[in-house]
N, C-alpha and C positions, 0 to 999 in steps of 0.2 A: 542635773548633768551640766547645764550651762554654767552654773556657779562653780562647780568642780573644775570645769575646763578653765575658767578664769583664774581660779586659785593656782592651778598648775602652771599657767602662763606666768602669773605673778612671781611664783617661787623660782621659775627658771631664769627670770631676768634679775632677780635680787643680787645674785653673785656678781653679775656684770656691773650693776649700778652701785654696789657697795663701795668699791674703791673710789669712785667719783664722789660719792656722798661723804666719805671720810675726808677727802681732800678739801671739798667745799666747806666742811665744818671747821677744818684746821685754818683755812684762809680767813674765816670770819671770826675767829676766836677773840681777836682784839677789838671788835666792833660792838661789844656788849653781847648779851645773851640773844640767841636766835630761838624764837618760839613759833611753832606751827600749831594752829588751831583748826577745828573742823568747820563750823558754820557760824553765822553772824553773832548770836548772843555771846558765846564764849570768846569769840574774837574781840568783840567790843569790850567785854569785862576785862579781858587780859590786856588789851591795849591801854585801858585806863590805869591799870595797876603797874604795868611795865614802864609807861611813860617814855622818857628819853634814854632809858637804860638798856635798850635792846631793840630788836626788830621782831615784829609780830606779823605773821601772814595767815591767810585763811585758805583752806582747801576748797570749800564748797561756796562758790560765788553766788550772788543773788539770782543768777540766771539758771540755777540748778535746784531742783527740789531735794532737800536733805533726806527725806524719807526714801528716795529712790537712788541716792548716790552710792556708787561703789568706787573705791580708789583705783587709780591706774598705777602702773609700775613706777611712773615718774612721781606720783604722789607719795608712794611708799618710800621711795628714795629720799624725798624731801623730809619726811618724818624722821627717817634714820639719821639724816644729816643735822637735825636740830638738837639744841641743848634741852629743849622742853617741848612736849607734845600735850596739848590740852583738848579734851573732848567733854561733852556734856554727860552722857551716860551710856552704858551698854545697851539700854533699851532704845535710846534714840539712834545712836550710831552702832547698829547691830554688826557692822563689819570690823569693828575695832579689835575684837579678841583674836581674830585670825591674823590681822596685821601684826599685833604685838607678839604673836608666836613666831614671827619671822624677822624680827628686828632685835637688836641688842639693847634691851631696856636698862642695862647698866650704864650705857653711854647717853641714852636719851631719857630724861626724867618724864614720866607719864603721870598726868594729873586728870583724874575723873572729877569734874567740877561738881557733880551731883552726889558724890560720895557722902554717905551718912544721911541723905534725905530719903524719907520713906515715900516711895512712889505710890500713887493711887492705883488701885486695881481698876481694870476696864470692866465695869459692872453694867454697861449698857445692855448687853445681851441678857444678863440675869434679870434686870429690872423689866425688860420687855417681856421675857418669858413669864414672869410672875404676874404682871398685869394682864397679859394676853390670856393666861390660864383662867384668871378670875373672870375676865370678860366672857370667855368661851363658856365657862360654867353657868354664868348668868344668862347668856344667850340661849344655851341648851334648855334651861328651865323655861325661858320665855317662849321658845319655839314650840314647846309642848302645847302651848295655848294658842299661839297665833300662826305657827307654821312659817314664819319669816326667817331669813338668814340675816346675820349681822356681821359687818366688818369690824375688826379691831380698831379702836379709836385712839390708841396711844401713839404719840410721836416718837417713842423710844425705838431703838434699833434691835433687830434680831440678828445677832452676829453671824449665825450660821447661814441665814438667808443672804445677808450682805456679802459674805465671802463667796457666794456663788457668782457675784457680779464683779468681784475684784480680788486682789491677792492678799498678801499678809496684812494683818492688823495687829497693833500692839496689845500685849497682854497687860502691860502697865502703862500708865500715862507718863510720857517723858517731858511734858511741857512745863517744867518747874520754873523756868526763867520768867514766865509771865506773872508770877507773884513777886513783887518787889522784895518781900521778906526772904523768899527762897533764893532770889537772885543774890541777896547779900550773903547767904550761906555758900552759894557757888563761888562768889568772889573771895570769900574767906579761904576756901579750899585752894583756889588758884594762888592766893597770896602765900599760903603755907608752902606750897610746892616750889614756887619761884624763889622764896627766901632760902629754902633749903639748899638750892644749888648756887645761889649768888648772895651769900651772906654779907659781903662787903657793901652791897647796896640795899640792905634790909631797911634802913631808915627811910630811904626814898620810896621804896615800895609801900611801906606802912603809911607814909604820908599820903601817897596817892590813893591807897585803899580807904583811908579814913575820909578823904574828900568824897570818894565815890559813895561810901556808906551814908554820909550826911545827905547826899542828894536822893538816895534810895529812901531814907527815912522821911524826907519831905514829900516824895512821890506817894509813899504809903499813906501819909497824912491826908493828901489831896483825895485819894480814892475813898478813904474812910469818911471824910467830911462830905463828899459828894453823895454817898449812898446811905448815910446813917439813918435818914428819915424817909427813905424811899418806900412807896406803897407797892409799886410794881417792880419786882426784882428778877423778872424772867427776860431773857434775851435769846434770840434764835440766830444761830451761826452756821456757816457752811461746814466748818471743820471743828471737831470737838477738842480744841486746843486750850480752852480757857477754864478748865476744871479747877486748877489751883487758884486762879484769880477769883473765880466764883466762890470757892470755899472760904477764901480769905475775907471777902467782903459780904458774905451772906447772900450771894446771888444764885440764880438757877439758870444753867446753860441748857438749851435744847439745840441739838445739832442735826444737820442734814446727813452728813457723812460721819464716819467714826473717827478714831484717833489718827488714822492714816487718811489724808485728804482725798485719795483716789477711790476709797470705798464708796460704791454707788448704792443709793437706797433702792429697794424693790418698789414696784408699783404700789403695793399695799402700804409700805412705809411712806411713800410720797403722798398718797391720798390721806393718810392719817395726819401727816404734817400740815397739809393744806387745811384740813378740818380744824386742827389745833390753832393755826394762825387766824382763821376766821373766828372761831369761838372765843379766843382770848383777845381778839382785836389787836393783834400784833401789827405795828405800823412799820417796823424796820426789820430787814434780814441782812445780816452781816456776812460779807464775803472777804476772802483774802485779797491781798494786793496782787497776787499772781495765781495762776491755776484756773481751772474751769469753774464757771459760775452757772453752768447749765441748769442744775436742779434748783438753785436759788432763784434763778430767773423764771423758771417754770412756776414755782410757788408764788413768786411776786406777781406774775401775770394773772394767776388764778385768784389771787386774794386782794390785789391792790396795794400790797406792801411795797415799801421803797427799799432799794438796795443801797447799803452803805458799806464802807470798807473798815475792817478791823484787822490789824496786822498781828500775825503770830511771831514776827521777827525772824522767821525761818528763811525768808527769801528777800532780803533787803538789796535792792539793785546797786550795782557798782556806781551808777550815776548818783543815787541818793547818798551813798557813803561819801563820795567825793564832794557832794554839796553840803556835807556837814551834818546829815541826819545821824542820830545815834539812839541808843536805848531810851534815853529820857525824852527826846523829842517825839519819838514814835509812840511811846507809852502815854504821853500827854495827848497825842492825837486819838489814841484808843479811848482815853478817859472822856474826851469831848464827844466822841461817837457814841459811847455807851450811855452818856447822860440823856441822849434822845429817847432811849428806851427805859432806862432805870430812873424813875422819878416818882 
């Protein structure tokens, strides 16, 4: 009901804002293309491709959690006034489809950066159920002999149980940008859309794109080199955002929460994670640069593990952006942090 109410309010103000949006678009027509992006990764990729040929802005600042964001009427008017609107995917920005239904997409070019990328299914719940069933079966057989009860020892998540503690969780993993190779595919989609509406500057956009891809290729090479001979390939993280990166480099991600960072583990899951960290002698637990680290801190305190930061790039602060941090500097920091566990 709350979401429906917001939708009705948004629709009611669109007609009022429409005239202002069109005027704003007309006034800036001679200043290069105007591009509106959703959150940091697509903002950074788009900025690097557009270069000096236009203005790129971002709706979701580093002080806002992208998984929880919903656009205001002002944000919708900003999208409508732009030449181009870039977002990552319908799975990440779940609000986009309703916004596009209420703007003129013939006047604003819409680019889904993850188009054509096959998203990974959220299989955490299935894996947990399978392993838990096996454990329960073995425990039942054993109980016939010793009469003892046993707790499940898997650190995987039971999605139904987790959702009792939090709200929506993604059915598909939207965090494709954390793989340099998939980031390249996102950039290619952005380039294609930008050049489609600004053909006169196509050469400039392609030059910028090629420079960006060269740096992505080098970054990919650094990750491959760092982990090619690793004996331990498991890392524990607060937020299950690193599935694509793990798949790319043969790593194993174990997460405290699910694909949505505010999904809370149940007491049983927390206990299983603590046992896992102890048994596997995990020395580091990775948390995000923002958001709650309560459960990671709990596990660290119980096991003696150290807390380190691993950025999802979802919430890069305005201060860090102004200081010159970008996709590459942050991913380099991620690489150095992961090297402590993956060796």
